[in-house]
N, C-alpha and C positions, 0 to 999 in steps of 0.2 A: 375219703369220699363216702365212707359207710356210716358216718355219724354226723348229726347236725350240731353246729356250735350254738348252744343255747346259753345266752349270757344273762338271762334274768331268772335266777333261782327262785323256787317257790317261797314266797314270803307273805306275811300278812301285814297290811298297812292300815292305819286308822282311817275311817271314812272321812271324806272331805266335809268341811263345814257346809251347812245348809242355809243359804240365804232365805230370808222370809219370803214366802210365796204370797201372791195377791190374795187377800181375804175379803170376804163380804163384811162391810161395816154395818153394825146394828143401827137401826133407826133410833135417833135420840128420842127419849120420852118427853112429852110436853112439860114445860116448866110449870110449877105450881103457881096458883094465883097469888099475887102479892096483896098487901093491904091497900086500902083505899087511898087515893092521893091525899096528901096533906096530913095523914095521921102520924107520920114520923116513926112508925114502928117497922123495923126491918124484918124481912122474912126470917123464919126460924133457921138457925145454923149459919147465918151469914153476917152476923154482927161482929164488931171488933172484939177480939179476945175470945171468941167462941172456940170450943175444943174441936169442932169439926169444920171450921171455915177459916177464911183469911180475909184480910182487909182488901186485897186486890187479887184478881184471877191470876193463877200461875201461867208462865209462858210454856207453850207446847214444846216438847223435846224435839230436837232435830232428828228425823228418822235416819239420816246418814250416820249420825254418831252411833246409833244402835247397830246399824249394819257393819260399821267399822269394828265395833266390839265383837260382834259375832264372828267376823272373818279375820280377826287380828292375827292369829298364828299363820294362816295361809298368806295373807297380804304381806306380813313381815318377811316371809321367806321367798316372795316372788321376785324374780329378776327383772320382769318387764310387765307393764300394765296389761298386756295381752293375755297373760296367764290368768289374771283376775277376771277379765272380760269373758274368757272361755268358761270359767266356773259359773259366772252369772248366767250366761246363755244356756249352759247345760242344765241349769236348774229351772229354766222356763221363764225367766224374767223377760218380759217383752219390753220394747221401747215405749209403748204406751203406758205400761205400768211404771216404768222408770221415770217418765216425765211427770206422771201424776203423783207419785209417792216421794221421789227424791229430787225433782226439779232439774234433772239433767236430760240432755237430748237422747242419749242412747247408752248402751252398755259400755262402749269404749270411753265415753266422757265420764261415766260413773266410775269405771275402773281407774282412770287417771286420777280422779279426785281421791279415791281410796288409797292409791299408791302414794300420793303426795302426803296424806294425813298420817300414815303409819310408818314408823321408822323401820329401817331394814334390820332384821335379826335372823341371820342364817344359822340354823342349828348345826353343830359340828357332827361329823360322821363318827361312827364307832371306830375305835383305834385300829381294828383289824381291816377296815374297809377304806382307810384313808387313801391308799394308792392302788386299789384293786386287790387282787389276790396276794396273799403273803408271799415273800421271796422263796420260802421252802415249799409250802403247799401248792401255791399257784403255779410257779414255774416248773416244779417237779411234776405236778400232775399233767400240765400241758406237754412237757417233753415226753412223758410216758405215752400220751396219746399219739404224739408224732411217731414214736417208736413202733407202736402197734399198727399205725397206718403203713409203715414202711416194711416191716418184717415179712408180710405176705409175699413181697416181691421175690424172696428167696425160693418160694415154691416154683416160680417160673424158671429160676436157674436150675433147679433140680429136674423139672419136667421138660426142659427145652430139648434135649437130645431125643426124648421119647416121642415128642410131637413133630420132629423134623420129617420132612417128606419132600415131594416135588414142589416146584414153584407154585405158589398160590395165586389167588386173583388179585388184580389191581397192583401187581408188582410186589406184593407182600409175601412173606414166608407162608408155607402151608399151615392151615389151621388158624391163621390170624383173624379171619373174618368172624367165625363163630365165637372165638374168645372175646373179641371186642364187642360183638353184639350182645353176648350174655352179660359182660361187665357193664355196659351202658344201661341195659335194662335194670340191672341190680342197683345201680347208682340212682336212677330216677325213682324207682319204687321205694328204696330205703330212705332216701331223703324225705319223701312225702310221709312215709311211715314214722320216721323219727320225729318229724314235726308234730304229728298227731299224738304220739306217745308223750312228747314233751309238754304238749298242751294239757294232757291229763295230769302230768306231774305238777304243772303250774297251778292246777286247781286243787292240788293236795290229795289227789286220788291215785295212789301208787298201784293198788290192785287193778284199777281200770286201765292204767298205762300198761301193766303186764298183760292184761287181757287183749288190748289192741295189738301188742307185739306178738302174742301167742297166735292170733289169727292172721296177722299181716306178714310176719317173717316167713312162714312156710309158703304162703301164697306168692310172695316175691321170689322165693327160691324156685318154685315151680314155673313161674313166668320166665325167669332167666334161663332155666334149663330148656323150656320149650322154644324160646327164641334161638338159643344156640343150636339145638338140633335142627330147627327149620332152616337155618342159614348154612348148615354144613353140607358140603358137596362130597363127592367120592374121595376117599382117602383121608377125610378130615374127622372121622368118627372119634379117634383118640382125643383130638382137640375138643370135640363137643362134650365128651365125657369129663374132661378136665374142666370145661366151662360149667358143667353141672355141679362139680365140687366147688368151684369158685362161687356159684350162686348160693349154695348152702352156707359157705363161709361168710358171705356178705350178710346174709340174714342173721346168723349167729353173732357176728361182730356188731351189727346194729343193736341187737338186744342188749349185749353186754356194755356197749358204750353208752346207750341211753340210760341204762340203770346204774351207771357208775361203777361197773365191774372191770375197769381197765387192767387191774393187776391180775385178775383171773384170766383175762384174754391174753395177757403177756405170758403167763405160765403155759397156756395152751399152745402158744406159738414157739416156745423154746426149742422143740425138736427141729424146727426149720434152721436153727443155727448150724445143724450138721451140713447145710449146703455151703458153708464158707469154704471148706476144702475144694468143693467143686468149681470154685472160681479159678483154680490153678491146676487141679488134677481131675482125672476121670474117676467116677464112682460107679460101682456095680448097679445095674438096673433095678434089682430088688430093693436096694437101699434108696434109690431115687423115688421109688413108688411108696415105700413104707413111711418115710419121714413126713411128706405132705399128708398122707392118709392119717397118720397118728395125730398130727396137729388139727386136722379137720374134725376128727372124731372127738378129740378133747374139747374143742370149741363148741361143738353141738351139744355135748353132754353138760358142759358148764352153763350154756345158755338155757337148756331145758330146766336145769335146777333153778336158775334165776327166775324162770317164768312160773314157778309153782304157785305164787300168790294169784296169778291170773286164772287158775283153775277153780278157785273158790266160787261158790254160788253168790251171785250178785256182784261179782267183780266188775261188771261192765258199768256200774254206777248209773249216773244220770244219762240223759239223751246224748250228751257229748258234743264236742265241737263239730261244726259242719265239715263234711268230707271235702267240699270244694275249697275250704281254706288251706288245705295241704297241697293242692295242685301246684301253686306257684313254686313251692319248695322243690317239688319234683322237676319242674321245668328248669329251675336254677341248677339242679343236679345234672340235667341233660346238657345244658349249655356249658357249664364249667367242666363237666366230664369230657365233652367233645373238644374243648380247647386243650385240655391236658393230653388227650390222645393225639391231637395234631402235633403238640410239642414233642411227644414221645416218638411219633413216626418220623417226622421230618423227611430227610432224604432217604433214610434207612433206619431200621430199628437200632443199629449199633450207635449211630450218631445221636439218637434221641434218648437213649437209656439214661444217660447222666441227667438230663433235664427232668425226666419223670421221677427219678430217685430224689433229686433235689427238691422238686415240688412236693413230693409225698412227705419227706422228712420235715419240710418247712411248715407243715400244717400245725405241728405242736407249738413252735415259737409264734406262728401266726395267731393261734388262739390266745396265747398269753398276752400278746401285744393288743389284741382286741379287748381283753380284760383291762389292761393298763389304760387304754384310751377311755374306756367307760369310767374307770376309777378316777382318772385325772379330770375328766369332764364333770363328774359329780362333785369333786372337790372344788373346782372353779365355780360351779353353780352355787355352792354354799358360801363362798368367800367374796366373790365379785359383786359389785352393786350397780353395774350398768350393763346394758345389752351390748354396747360397743366393746367394752373390755372383755366380755364373755366371748364375743365372736373372734376377737384376736387370739385369746387364749386357746380356744378350741381349735382354731386353724393351726396354731403352732403345735399343739399336741398331736393333731392329725398328721402333720408333716413329719414330726419326729418318729411317730410309731410306724408310719409307712416306710420311711427311710431305714429304720432299724430292721424291718422285715426284709426289705430288698437287700440289705447288707448280709443278713443271714442267708438268704436264698443264693446270693452270689458265692458266698463261702462254701455252702453245701454243694453247689455245682462244681466248683473247682476241686473239692475233696472227692466227689464221686468220679470226676474225670480221671483223677490220679489213681484211684483204687480199682475202678472197673477195668477188667482186662480188655486190652486192644481198643479202648475208647479213644477216638480222636479228640484233639483239642477243639473246643467250640470256637467258631469264627465270631468276629465282631457283630455280624448281623444276627447270629443265633443268640448271642449274649443279650443284645438289645431286645430281641423278641421275647426271650425268657423273662427279662425284667419287666417288660410291658405286660406280659401274661401274669406275672406275679402281682403286679399292681391291680389288674382286673380281678383276680381271685380274692385278694385281701379286701379291696373296696367292696366287692360283691358280698363277701361274708359280713362285712361291717354293716352294709345296708340291710342284709337279711336279719342280723341281730337286732336292728332297730325297727323291724317290721316292714321295711320298704323292699320286700323281696321281689315284688312284681317288676319293678324297674330294673333291678339287678338281673333278673331272669331274662327280660326282654333284650337287654344289652348283650349278655353272654350268648343267647341264642342267635342274635343277629351276627355277632362276630364269628361264631361257629359256622353259620350258614355261608357267610362270605368266604371263609376258608374252604368250605366244601365246593363252592362254585369256582373259586380261583385259588388253588393251593399256594401259588406264588405270592399272594397278597397277605400272607400271614402277619408280617410285621405291620403293615398298614392297618389291617383289621384290628390287631391287638392294640395299636396306638390309638385308633379312633375310639375303641371301647374303653380304654383307660381314661381318655379325656372326658368322655361322656359321664362315666361313673364318678370321676373327680368332681365334676360340676354338680351332679346330683347329690353326692355326699356332702359337699360343703353347704349347698342350699338347704339340706335337711338338718344337718347337725349343728349349725350355728344358731338354731332356734332353741331357746332354753326349754320350751315345752317338749322338745323331742327327747330330753334326758330325764323327764319325770318318770319314775318307776310306777 
């Protein structure tokens, strides 16, 4: 949850062709006076065989032919006439101008005429992009991200006995409230921050992205720490201090994930592997404190080094994207984070730990399958010649990718249940809830990747609010959210224009 899945890497595309805009036509000059009637002498330059004239006036060229030539490459690659109509309208061609110049009623009629005139020619993708990320680079990188998402959970294994105390609020163990409050604050802040930094990267301005992270990550760590301290009650100070370290780590991890330093983050997290013996045996308290502290220090130092380009003068670049554009991504982090927390809490922390581990580890395969969906959709966009065939193909790809993710999630849950000490076997209802929640998260990330984050955030927030008001309605809330997101996803992604980069 500390990094945003950004599926559109920075790239430069050639500009779209420009249709001819309405121009003022010059007033024709008056014709020269001809000879007197009956003299039989034609005007100069108009006689038969003249070097500058012809026997009969030439026919005027069809302006639609000229427009088809100008837009040939774009029209040939279009899957539906609506793509052409969108280009015409974006260039300012009004219906009045279209009727006057091209003799068609509106942009849609003109687009259909162009679509019918030009043969389909879909350019083939580069070899490395035919199916999304390569099998080694793409899958390996996504699995690496899933691993760095999951390894921080070992810090909770190490610190658990140190945070134990009297029964906490709301029937939860002591210290749970400040830990959760700090974590949710970090998720919300860092989702919005990662979107803003990714926007700078999409503009090709890496120093400005580093500058945004340099100012935003410490501010997020301070906000998470303040919230954790404000929600801590008597006896929960150790948990609040741990939450402060958690907030620092979330900021550092966001920096490294956004800037593509997953391997450096993994190296910083390696000391946490010392927690594996703690799953079966007791460890001395100094070691329980030293291992998380070492990982946190290493992550902060590596992140600080990665942010050095942001300290250069002028690194802020241009005015930048509006801050309000990042708010929906923060709201999506709040809604999805709340759903994950409810899955982890369940009836007790012990019964939900396997679900949280499975969901966290599944984020790596989820990201890879998101890339596979985009790669497959772009391949269909280049090869299919009808909108109906494209809708069927995209729907099939969507079902296969979602089904693959749910299969991976189920396998991870079963593995986590077997390996986690004293973890009970999940019931049928909890399995169903987890699969529905996985559907919500994957479809929400897919919508976010295609820019429809506001709808995904609204659905996730509604489901989280429903579970807050009525915890027993978890399965119903997750099912309703999954159904709504499935409808939104298909309605958006069966349109060819949604896949244009």
